[in-house]
N, C-alpha and C positions, 0 to 999 in steps of 0.2 A: 716194472714192479708194482705190486699193490701199494696204495698209500696206507701204510700201516696205522697212521694216526686215526683213521676211521674205524679201526678195530673190526675189519672184515674177518670172515672165517679163514683160518689158516689153510684149509684145504680148498680154497675157492676155485682152483683150476681142476680139481678132481670132482667132477660132477657126481660120480657115484658115491662120494663120501658125504655129500650134502643132503640134508632133508629137503623134501619137496612139498610145496603146498601152493594152492592157488591164492592169489591176492584177495579174492573174495573171502577166504578163510580168515586172513589177517584182519580184514574189515569187521567180520562178524565178532571176532574176539575184542577188537578195540571198541566196538559199539557197546558191548556189555560193560567194558571197563569204564567208558565214558558215563554210562547210565549209573554205575555204582558210585561215581564221584559226584554227579549232579542229577537231582531228581527231576530237573526240567527236561532232560533228554527223553525224546519220544522217538518211536520208530513207526513209519507208515509204509505199507507195501501194497503193490498192485498184483496180488494173487501169486506171488513168487517168493514166499518166505524162505523156503528151503534153498532155492536156487541162489538167492542173494545172501544167504546165511542169516537172514533176519529171525529165523525160527529159534536161534539161541537166545536172542533178546526176548522173544515172545514167551519162551518157557520160563524165564526168570522174572520178567516184568510185564505180565499179561495186561495189567491195568494201564500200561503206557504204550500199548501196541495198538495200532489201528489198521484194519484190513479194509481197503477201499474197493477191492475187486479189480477186474480188468477195466479200469477207468483212470487212465494216466493223467488226463487233463484235470479231473476232480482231485486226484492225488496231489497235484501241485497247488491247487487252490486251497485245499484244506491245510497243507503244510504252511502256506503263506499266512493264513489266518492264525494258526497256532503260534508262528514265529512273531507275528505282530503283537501277540498278547503274552510274550514272555517265555514261550517254550523254545526248546532247541530241537527241532524236528529233523530226522533223517528220512528222506523220502526215496524209496528205492524200487527199481525195476531193471529189466534189461535195458542197456543203453540204446538199443534199437527203437525202444518205445518211450524211454525217458532218458535223454531229452528228444528222442526221435519223433515222438508223437505229440508231445505237449510243449514244444518250444515256445509257442506264443504265450502260454500261461507262465512259463519260467521268465520270459521277458517282461511281461506286463505286471504280474503279481509278486514276483520274487526280486528280480534284478532292478527293475525300475523303482520299486519301494525300498530297496536296499535292506531287506530283512534276512536274518541269518538262517535260511533253509539250506540244509546240506543235501545235495542231490547226488544220489549213488547210481552210477551207470554200470551195471554188471554185464558180464558176457560180451565184452568189447573185443574187437579185433577178429582175425580169421581163426585164431586158435580156439574159438567156440566149437569148431569142428563140424560134425555132420548136420547140424542144424541149417547150414547153408547161408547164402547171401542175405536172405531176409532177416536173419538174426545176428549177422556179423556187423556190428556198428563200426564203421570206418570213417565216419564224418563228424563225430561228436566233439573231438578237440576243436575243430574249426568253428562249429556252431556255438560252442560254449565260450570260447575265449573271445569272441567278438562282442559279448555282452558286457556293458559297463557294470562295474562293481563285482563281477564274478571272479572268484578264485578257481583255478583249474589245476588239479593235482593228479599225477599218474605214477603210482608207486612201482618200484622196480621188483619188489618181492613181497612175500607175505608179511614179514616183520616190518617192513617200511610201510605197508598198507595199514598195519595196526597203529603205528605211530602217527601216520597221517590222519587217521580217523580221530584220534585223541586231539590232534592239533586243530582240525577244522571245527571240533565240538566246542572250542573256546575262543575261536577267532572273531565271532560276532559279525561275520560277513556271509553273503551268499557264496556257496562253494560247490564245486563239482569234483567228485573223485571217480576215476575211471578204473574199473576192475576187470580182471580176467577169470575165465572158467578153468583153464588148463593149469595143472600143477607145474611149477617151475622151481629151480633150485633156490633155497634161502641162503644167500651169500652174505647178508648183513647179520649183525648180532644185536642183542639187547643193548649193548653199549654204543652201537653206531648212532651218531647224532642225526637228528632230523629237525629241520626247521622250514617252515613254509617260505619260499622265496630264496632259499639258499642251496644252489647246486653243489654237488660234490665230485671232485676228481677222484675216481675210484681206481684208475690205473694211470701211473705216471712214468713216461719214458724220458730218458735223457736226449736232449735235442730232438724232439719228435718232428717228424715231417707231416704226420696226419693227426688231426684231432677229431675224435668221434664224439658227437653229442647225441646221446640216446635217452630214451625214456621207456618205461615199462619192461617187458620181457627182453627187449633188445639190449638193455644195459649189460646183463650178464653175458649174452652172446657176443657183444662187442669186446668185453674183457677177455673172453676166450680167443677172439680173433686177434686182439692186440698182442697177447702172449705168443701166439703162433707166428705172427708176422715179425715180432722182435727176433725170433730165432733165425729169421731169413734176412736180418739186417734192415727191416723196415720198422722204424721206431714210431709208435702210435701211442697217444694218450687218450683216455676215455673220461667223459664227464657224464654223470647221472643228472639229467635235468628233470627231476621229479616234479617241480613246480613250473608249469608252462605259463601261468599268469598268477601273480606278477612276475615278469621276466627280470632276472638279475642282470641288467645290462652291463654293469661293470665287470662282473665275473665272466660273462660270455665274451666280452670284448678282449679282456686279458688273455683268456684261453686262446682265442683266434689269433691274437698277435704273436703267439709263440709257435705257430705252425704254418706250413705252406698251403694247407688244404683242409677245409672242414667237411666232414661227412656227417649228415644227420640220419638217425635211424629210428623208425617208429613203426608200430603195427597200426597204420592209419593212412589215409589218403595224403599224398605229398602236397596236394593243393589245400592251403589253408591250415595245415597241421602244425606240429611242433617245428618242423624244418622251416616252414614259412615264417614262423614267429622269430626264429633265430636269424633268418635272412633279413628280416625287417630291422633287427637290431644292428647287424653287421653292415648293412647298406648305409646306415647313418654314422656309425662310429669306427668301423674297421673293415672296409671293403675287402673281402677274402674270396678266393676261389672256393666254390662249394659244389657238392653233389648230394643227392637225396636217395636214401633207402626207405621205401614205403610202398604203398599201393599207387600204381601209376595209372590213374583215371580208369579204374575198372572195379567191378564188384568181386567179392569172394566167391567161393564155391564149396561144395560139400566134400568132406574127407576127414581123415583123422587129424587131430591137431599137429602131430609131427609131420604128417604128409604135406599139410598146407603150409606150415612154416618153412619147410624145405623148398616147396614149389615156388613160393613167393620170395625166396632169398632172405628169410628172416632168421637164419641160423649162422653160426660161426663161418661155415663154408661160404654162404652167400655174401657175408660182409667181406671176407678175405677176397673173394672173386671180384667184388665191386671195387675194392681199394686197388687191387692190382691192375684192373682195367683203367682206372683213373690215372694211375702212375704211368701206364704204358702210352 
């Protein structure tokens, strides 16, 4: 059953009944809201204003918008300087280019100095679609979570992305938010709580055998899979781990102790990603049988978002097939 205390949409299992939007859209709305609340909020972009949804900010606050052009390393250096002098900069590009191209500047000018630059990586995962492997960031969770002082957030839908944007605008820490291009169902509501570092159990079964810990678009697909598996007598609970770092070790451990098997699900490489972070926690506090849904040491490819998600097992069907294989 859905955990109703989270106030998710009543029609959460009817995909056709839910509105759809990309998490980048929720970010764009949240950025404007954050700027309306605090005049220190600024937006910096590497020639991708419309793609990152920074153009909504630019239209409303042109005096607080900085276009650096295709210069991602400079983007981060400028953002670091602004943060050091009291501004709240959001620096955005495709995740393949930031943090993909400017990781050293993020490390040395942002994380090392512990200044509150909010790094926005858009178009992450294979659901970018036909742009292909060069633009499909599948390594960014790993490279960002390894940095000291860095917060890492992966929203599950557009509404959560809006709330996450507002949260990192006021947390006074270096932060990374991972966004997708493809539209996905909005299953949370305005009333659904969000707090950095607090995961949510979005689907709770009685005496579950399997616990799925998912992030991003795979949270909703995991809920659909859990509902379908429950009809076959396979009880599954699902956790939305929207904050990869800091990891809530207590909640992860308690969740794992109530199941026989943990499955992690992410649109990212399994090496070093969210699943690896969960495994690090459980290895120390609650050794648990685990398996991983994600990219298995390969790059993406061109195709429509739906084709690619199906091909790589990132849909309800892929999750169900994975769990049945593990149980067999």
